[in-house]
N, C-alpha and C positions, 0 to 999 in steps of 0.2 A: 833707816840705818841704826843698828844697835850700838850700844855704848859698851866698851871694854875698859875696865879699870886694871891697870898694871901696878902692883905694889912694888916696893923696893926701888923707887925712882933714882936712888943714889947709886945703884949698881949698873955696870955696863951691860949686863945681860938684859936689864929692863929696856934699855934704849935699843938694843939689837932686836928684841921682841917687838917693840913698837914699830920699828922700820919694816918688819916683816908682815905686819897686819895691814892689809890694804882695803878690806871690805867693810870695816867698822870704824866708828869714831873712837879714838883712843884717848883716855885720860890717864895720867900717871900720878901716883901718890906715894908718900912715904911718911912714916911717923917720926923720922929724923927731920930736923928743920933743914930746909933746902934754901939756897940763896934765891932771892926774888929777882927776876929779870923782867923788864917791861914787856908786856904782851904775853907772858907765860901764865897769867892767872887762869885762863881757861884750860890749859894743858896740864898743870900741876896742882894737886890739892894736898893739904895737910891731913894725914890720916890720924885717927885717934891713937893714943899711946897704948901699947899692949898691957901695960901695968895698970891701966884703969879698971876699976871693978865693973864698970858698965861698958867695957870694950866692945862686946858683941853688939849690944844695942846701938852704940855710937856708930859702929861700922855699918850696920844695917841701915840706920837712918841716913847716913851719907850716901850709900848706894841708892836708896830710894829717891833722895833729893836729886842725885845726878842721873837718875833713870838708867842705872847700870844693869845690864843683863848678864854679864860675865865678868868674873874677877880672876885675874891671873896672879897668883901669889908666888913671889920669889923669895920671901923670907920664911924660914922654917918655923920661927916662933909664931908668926901670924897664922900660918897653916895649922899649927898645933892647937891654937886657941879657937880658930874658926871651924875646924873639921867637925867638932861635936854639934855645931849649930847648922850643919849642912841642910837638914830638913826645914828648919826655920827659913833659911834663905830661899830654898826651893819653893816654898809656899808663896813667895813674892816673885817667882820666876827669875831668880838670880842664881846662876850656876858659878862654881869656882873650881879651880884646879891648882895644884902645886906644880909649878913649872920647874923642871929640872933640866930640860933640853930645849933651847930656843927654837931650833928648826922643826923638831917634831911637834911642839906645841903650836907653832904658827900654822902648820898644816891643819890641825884640828880646829883652830879658831876661824880661819878664812873659809 
């Protein structure tokens, strides 16, 4: 079972996308600090801050640690920063896409 990382966990669209993905393990993350709830540690991760000079490296390291094969990006800033590194991520078999429509994206992922 492959692992899908959904960014923008603070957004309702992220939760709708998570509910629509049934064939993969889903982890949600955000660079904004989210409230910690018991039992959520495996489902939510803190993403690196986009302002960090080593953002791409930190994001790639996190994806490798979590064994992510697909990243669904809901935040335009994250996509703007990660798009130039698409080839680097693909060398590690990590694909990503900017999600603008939950239903159409879920069909591509499942």
